[in-house]
N, C-alpha and C positions, 0 to 999 in steps of 0.2 A: 342642414338644409336652410337656405335663405328664402323666406317667403316672398312671393311676388304680389299677392293680393293686397290692395290698399287697406282693407279692414284689418287683416292680420297684422300688418305693419304698424298701423295706428295703435291698436290695442297693446302691442308689446314694445312700443318705442321707448317707454320710460325705463325699460329694463335693459336697454342696449349696453349700458356700462355698469351693470351690476346693481343689485338691490340689497340693502343691509339686512342681515339676519334672515335671509331667505324669504322676505316678505313678497307677496304677490304684486303689491303696488309699491311704487316709490313713496317713502314716508314723508311727512311734513317736517322739514328742518326749520326750527324756530330760532336757532342761535343767530345772533347778530354778529358776534365776534368769532374769529377762528384762530386757533393756536397752532404753533409750529414747533417741531423738534429742535430746529436750529434757526438762528437769526439769518443765516445765509438763505435758507428756504423762504423765509418771509420776504427778504430782499428780492429774491427771484420772482415771487408772485407779483410784487409791486412793479417790477421792471418788465414783466411779461415774458421772462425766460423760463418760468416754471408755472405749470397749471395749478390752480388752487383758488381758494376763496379767502379774502382778507377782511371784508366788511359786507354785510348783507345788502347795502345800498347798490352794490354792483353785481349782486347775484348770489344765489344759494344753490345747494345741490337740487332742491325742489324746483326752482325756476329753471335751472339748467336742464332738468328732465323735460319740462314743458318746451323749452327752446329746441331741444332735440326732436321732439314730436312735430313741432311746427316746421322745422327745417326739413324734415323728412317729407312732409306734405307738400311743401313748396319747391322741393328739389334745389335747395340753396347750398351755399358754402358756409353759412352761418346765420343765426337768428338771435335777436335780442328782444326780450320781453319787457314791457313797461306796465305801469299802473293802469293805464287806459289806452284806448285807441288814439285819442287826441294827444296823449303824451308821446306816443310813437310818431305821430305826424309832426308835432312841434319839435321833437328831438331831431328829426330828419331835416326839417327846414333850418332850424337855428344852429345846428352844428356844421352843416355843409354849405350854407350860404353866408355871404358877408355883405356889408353895406356897399352899394354900387353894383352888385350882381343883379341879374334879371332872371325871372322865372315865368314860364308860360303855364297857365292852369286852365283846366276845363271850367267853363262857366256853370256847368251842371255839377256842383259838389255839395256835400253835406253842409248844413247850415253853420255848424261850428267851424268847419274847415274854412268856409267863406269868411267867417269872423276873424280867423287867424291871419288871413291874407291882409286885412287892414292893419294888423299889428306888424306884419312883415314890412309893409310900406312905411310905417312909423319908424322902423329901424333902418331905413335907407335901402331896402331891397325893392327893386322895380318889379311890379307884377302886371302881367297882361292876362286877361281872361278871354277865352275864345270858345267857339263852338267846336268841341273836340270830336264831334261826329264827322267833321270834315278835316282831313289832314292838311288840306291847303291853308286853312285858317291858322293852324299851328305853325306851318312853314312861314307864312306871311308875318307872323308875330316875332320870329326869331331876330335877335340883335347880336352884335359882336360880343356883348357881355352876358349873353344867355348861358346859364349854367345847368338848368334843370327844367324838366317838363313833368307836370303832375296831373294824373287823370284817375277817375274811378272806372271800374269795369262796367257796372250798371249804376246810373245816377240815382240817388235817393233825393226826392221821391218820384221824379218824372220818368225814370227808367230809360233815359237816353243811353245808348251804347256808343262809347268812344271808338274811333277807327284805330283800334289798338295795334294791329300788326303794322299798318302803314306808319303810324306815329313811331313805333319801335324802329323801323328802318330809317326814318328821318333822324331820330336821336343817335342812332349808331353812326350815320354818315357825318353828323356834326359833333360827335363825341360829347353828347349831353347826358346827364344823369336822368334816366327815365324811371319815374316813381309811379307805381300802379297800386291803387287801393283796391284790394281783392275781397273786401268784407262781404259784399252782397253775394257774389258767386262762390267764394271760398275755393280752396285748391281742389275740392272734389269735382267742381264743375269746370274749372279753368285754372291753368297754371300760367301766370304772366311771363315767366321766363321763356315760354314758347314763342312770345312775340317780342323778345329782346329786352324785357324789363330789367333795369339795374337793381332796383330795390322794390320789395313788395310789402305793402302795409296790410295788416289785418286787425280789425277791432275784435279781439278775442271774446269780448263781452257778448257779441252777437253770434254769428253763424257757428263758429268753432266751439265756443263754450256752450251756447245754445239753450241754456236753461234759465237765464235771467237771474242768476245767483252770484255772479262774480264779475268784477270789472277787470279788464286787461287789454293789452295791445301788443303788437309784435312788428318788428322790421326784419325782413329776410333779405340777405344779399344773394343774388343769383350767381355771382361770380363772373358775370358777363361784362362788367364795366372796368376799363383800365384805370384804376385809381392812381397808378404811377404817373399818369398824365394830368391828374386833377389838381389845379393850383391851390385849392383850399384845404388840402391835407396838411396839418401841422407837422413840423419836423419830428417831434417825439414819436409819431405814429408811422413814420416812413422807415419801417424796419421789418424784416421777415417777409412772409408771403404778401405780396402787394394786393392780392385779392381780399385780404383781411383789413386793409388800411381804413377803408370807409367805416366798417363796423367798429373797429377799435376807437375811432374818433367819436362815433355816435354813442358807444357805450361809456366812454370816459366823460364826454361832455353832457350827454343826455341823462345818464344815471348818476355818475359820481358828482358832477357839478350841479345839475338841475334837480337831482333827487327824485326823479319820477319812477321810483323803484316799485316793482310788483312784489307783494308779500308772498311768502311761501304758502300761506293758507289759501289765498286766491289762486295761486298757480296750481295747487293740487286740485281744487274744484274745477278749474278750467280744463286741466288735463283729463279728468274723469269725464267731463262733458264731451271732450273731443272724440272719445272712443265710439260714440254713436253718431258722429258727424255724417257719414255717408247715408245711414239709414234715415236720419232726420231730413237731410237736404233732398233726398230723392222723394220722400213722402210729401214734403211741403211743396216741392216743385210740381209734382203731379196734381196736387190739390189746387194750387194756385192757377195752373193752366186751365183746369176744368172750371174754376170759378170765373176766370177771365172770359172764357167762352160763354158761360151763362150770363154774365153781366152784359157782355157786348150785344147779346140778342134781346135784352130786356128793354122795353120801350121807355122806361123811366131813367135809363142811363144814357148820357150823351156821348161819353167817350171812355174808353178803357186803355190803360197804359200797361202793357206787359210784353216783354221782348219776344216771346214765342207765339204771339198772335200774328197772323199774316198781315193785319192792318198796321202793325207797328212800323215806324219809319226805318228802323234798323233790324227788321225781322231776319232778313237773309244773312246779315252779318252776325247776329246773335246765334243763329243756327249753325253758322260756320265755326264760331269761336267756342260756344258753350255746349256742354252735354245736356243741360236742362235750363229752365228759365228762372230758377230759384224762387224764393218765398215773397219777394217784393212785388206787390200789386197796387195800382192806384187807379182811381176812376173818378169821373165827374158826373153828377146827376143832371138830368135835363132841367130840373128846377133847382138852380144853385141855392136858392133861399131855403131849400129843404135839407141842406147839408147837416146842420146841427141836429134838427129834429130826427132825421134819419138815423144818425149815430145813436141817439137816445133810444130808438126803437129796437136796436140790436140787443140780443140777450146773451149770446155766447162770447163774442170777442170782448176782451178787456179794453175799456176806453182809457188809453194812456199812451205815453211815449215809449220809446224803446223799439227794438227790432229783433227778429229771429229768435223769439222765445218758443218754448214748447206750446204755449197757448197763443191764439191769435190776438193781435193788438190792432186797434183802429184809432185814427186821430185825424182831425181836420187840419190840414197842413198850413194854410195861410193864416189861420187864427192862432196858431201856436208856435211850432218850431221855426217857421219862417216869418213870423210876425215882425221881429226885430229888424229883419233885412229890408223891409219896406216894399211898397208896391212896385217901384221901378225895378229892383233886383228880382222880385218874384216874376215879373213879366218877362224879364230877360231869360230866366231859368225855366219858363214855360209852366209856372205854377199858377193855376187858375184859383180864383177866390173860393170856389166850391170843391177844390181837389181833396179827395179823401185817400189817405194812405192805409192800406190793409196789409199788415205783416201776417202772413198765413202760418198758423201753427200746426200742431199734430192732431187736431180734432178730425173726426170723420167728415168726409166730403159732404155726405147727405145732410148732416146736421148743419154745417155751415151754409150750404146752399139754401136749405129751408129757412134759416134765419134771415139771410139776405132777402129771400123772396117775400117773407112777411113784412120786413122793414120797408122794402120798396113798394109793396102793395098798400 
């Protein structure tokens, strides 16, 4: 019997190609080197004609088990895991783009992703940032040398929702690599392949791992992009199934050459965390929506940012795309000067960076994670000086709401 339920499939995904010695869970393989019975077998692994492992920098049986799990969740033809989410993003950019190429990026992106865009420019890649909530802005930014479009499903921290389906249609028409960062929503709430995404990025550290105990990232190929037509695929990777050419280049260049390898220990921790993904995402989404409604009705709060609130600019689009609003909540106080004192009055959330932990996390955005970006960039991204990001955890709603109420009072 082949199970259809997402929870059943997630829990048993690591056993899909056997588990050593009858173990219930895939073990942690710590070996860096791998031996072979014959030199011909070793040569076959190096040349890609035989499946196997030659050096842990390009993967281990433990990381392969995690890749299988993520691939199942995203409905892809293959997944590669990296040491961090940023490593996955950088590998995608720097292995598929060349000097002289052009990329269109949402102006509402994670602060470190925004920083990487500056590095891309230094390497000769042209970058245009646009309001991705409007497909017309993406279309107007296209150039003859455009190779890729990059967006996030729900922007961190402003919660803007990109016009994902329309951008997917645009990229398909122009044969552009469409990269969607699915970290906030996760494949439980949204599958980017359904809007034509070519590649899907997940920071496994956050929603999928979900416990704040391991770093990791992943790139999943949906199988929808015609890599045979992409000019930046190097000749050594133009063999076999063309659907695998993009991943082959990302793995070789991103893992083998750049060394952004995920360890077996971290992969095992992330895989265990993924087993409760659906339960955590649904609970956090329900709590976040209830808190958003509470905050929006409070006189001390000027504005609340949450996609499933009717007041959100992309509310209808979010309801159409996602099955829930996820854990990311942001709000602005009526008295912006009370931002830092308010956070100090909270007793339950942890004051710190990070996202999608089992415990709630709170941070003043302009003072910390977007401080380096500068006031001009923050204004363009809709980040007010008093914006507070609240990553909703697994605590009871009543406790979190009471804590917010006393801090606001």
